[in-house]
C-alpha positions as a Markdown table, in Angstrom:
| # | Residue | x | y | z |
|---|---|---|---|---|
| 1 | Met | 0.0 | -0.2 | 0.0 |
| 2 | Ala | 1.2 | 3.4 | -0.9 |
| 3 | Asp | 2.0 | 6.0 | 1.9 |
| 4 | Leu | -0.7 | 8.5 | 1.7 |
| 5 | Thr | 0.6 | 10.7 | 4.8 |
| 6 | Gly | -0.5 | 14.3 | 4.1 |
| 7 | Lys | -2.3 | 13.2 | 1.0 |
| 8 | Lys | -5.9 | 14.7 | 0.5 |
| 9 | Leu | -8.3 | 11.4 | 1.0 |
| 10 | Pro | -11.8 | 10.7 | -0.7 |
| 11 | Thr | -15.1 | 11.5 | 1.0 |
| 12 | Val | -17.4 | 8.5 | 1.4 |
| 13 | Glu | -19.5 | 10.0 | -1.4 |
| 14 | Gln | -16.4 | 9.9 | -3.8 |
| 15 | Val | -15.6 | 6.6 | -2.9 |
| 16 | Glu | -19.2 | 5.4 | -3.7 |
| 17 | Ala | -18.8 | 7.3 | -7.0 |
| 18 | Ile | -15.9 | 5.0 | -7.5 |
| 19 | Met | -18.0 | 2.0 | -6.7 |
| 20 | Lys | -20.5 | 3.0 | -9.1 |
| 21 | Asp | -18.6 | 4.1 | -12.0 |
| 22 | Trp | -15.7 | 1.6 | -11.9 |
| 23 | Gly | -15.0 | 0.5 | -15.3 |
| 24 | Lys | -16.5 | 3.4 | -16.8 |
| 25 | Cys | -13.6 | 5.7 | -15.8 |
| 26 | Ser | -10.0 | 5.2 | -15.6 |
| 27 | Val | -7.9 | 6.0 | -12.4 |
| 28 | Glu | -6.7 | 9.0 | -14.2 |
| 29 | Glu | -10.1 | 10.1 | -14.8 |
| 30 | Phe | -11.2 | 9.8 | -11.1 |
| 31 | Ala | -8.1 | 11.5 | -9.8 |
| 32 | Asp | -9.1 | 14.7 | -12.2 |
| 33 | Arg | -12.8 | 14.4 | -11.4 |
| 34 | Phe | -12.1 | 14.3 | -7.5 |
| 35 | Gln | -8.9 | 16.5 | -7.6 |
| 36 | Leu | -6.8 | 13.5 | -5.9 |
| 37 | Asp | -3.6 | 11.9 | -6.5 |
| 38 | Lys | -3.5 | 8.9 | -8.6 |
| 39 | Glu | -2.0 | 7.0 | -5.9 |
| 40 | Val | -5.0 | 7.8 | -3.6 |
| 41 | Ile | -7.3 | 6.5 | -6.3 |
| 42 | Glu | -5.3 | 3.2 | -6.8 |
| 43 | Ala | -5.3 | 2.7 | -2.9 |
| 44 | Thr | -8.8 | 3.3 | -2.7 |
| 45 | Val | -9.5 | 0.7 | -5.2 |
| 46 | Glu | -7.1 | -1.9 | -3.6 |
| 47 | Tyr | -9.2 | -1.6 | -0.4 |
| 48 | Leu | -12.6 | -1.9 | -2.4 |
| 49 | His | -11.4 | -5.1 | -3.7 |
| 50 | Lys | -10.8 | -6.1 | -0.2 |
| 51 | Leu | -14.5 | -5.7 | 0.7 |
| 52 | Lys | -16.8 | -8.7 | 0.9 |
| 53 | Arg | -20.4 | -8.8 | 0.2 |
| 54 | Ala | -22.7 | -9.3 | 3.3 |
| 55 | Ser | -24.9 | -12.2 | 3.3 |
| 56 | Asn | -27.0 | -10.4 | 5.7 |
| 57 | Lys | -27.2 | -6.5 | 5.7 |
| 58 | Arg | -28.3 | -6.5 | 9.7 |
| 59 | Ser | -24.7 | -8.6 | 10.0 |
| 60 | Ile | -22.8 | -5.3 | 9.1 |
| 61 | Ser | -21.9 | -3.7 | 12.3 |
| 62 | Val | -22.9 | -0.1 | 13.0 |
| 63 | Met | -19.2 | 0.5 | 13.8 |
| 64 | Ala | -18.5 | 0.0 | 9.9 |
| 65 | Cys | -19.0 | 3.8 | 9.4 |
| 66 | Tyr | -16.8 | 4.8 | 12.7 |
| 67 | Arg | -14.4 | 6.9 | 10.6 |
| 68 | Asn | -10.8 | 7.9 | 12.0 |
| 69 | Asp | -9.9 | 9.6 | 8.8 |
| 70 | Gln | -7.8 | 6.9 | 7.3 |
| 71 | Leu | -8.5 | 5.5 | 3.8 |
| 72 | Glu | -9.5 | 2.1 | 5.2 |
| 73 | Ser | -12.2 | 3.4 | 7.2 |
| 74 | Ile | -13.5 | 5.4 | 4.5 |
| 75 | Val | -13.8 | 2.8 | 2.2 |
| 76 | Arg | -15.3 | 0.5 | 4.9 |
| 77 | Cys | -18.0 | 3.2 | 5.5 |
| 78 | Ala | -19.0 | 3.6 | 1.9 |
| 79 | Gly | -19.0 | -0.3 | 1.4 |
| 80 | Ala | -21.1 | -0.8 | 4.4 |
| 81 | Gln | -23.7 | 1.5 | 3.0 |
| 82 | His | -24.1 | -0.7 | -0.1 |
| 83 | Gly | -24.0 | -4.0 | 1.6 |
| 84 | Tyr | -20.2 | -4.8 | 1.9 |
| 85 | Met | -18.2 | -5.4 | 5.0 |
């Protein structure tokens, strides 16, 4: 994973947009669209690939959206809102 110290991170809404539009836009297009570094988008996609579909939406912990302003927690929160954990 790239060192993202000091880099602007995406919002939950931006991560949701990446989830929705993945395959329609390139990493570079997302970076331009959200004014983020390419490395941040690549790391976001890497975390998205680690999410798993929840078999039961109720099984997703309410703590999934506890954010500590790290990329992993932002991605986890966006995923939880769409049935991933």
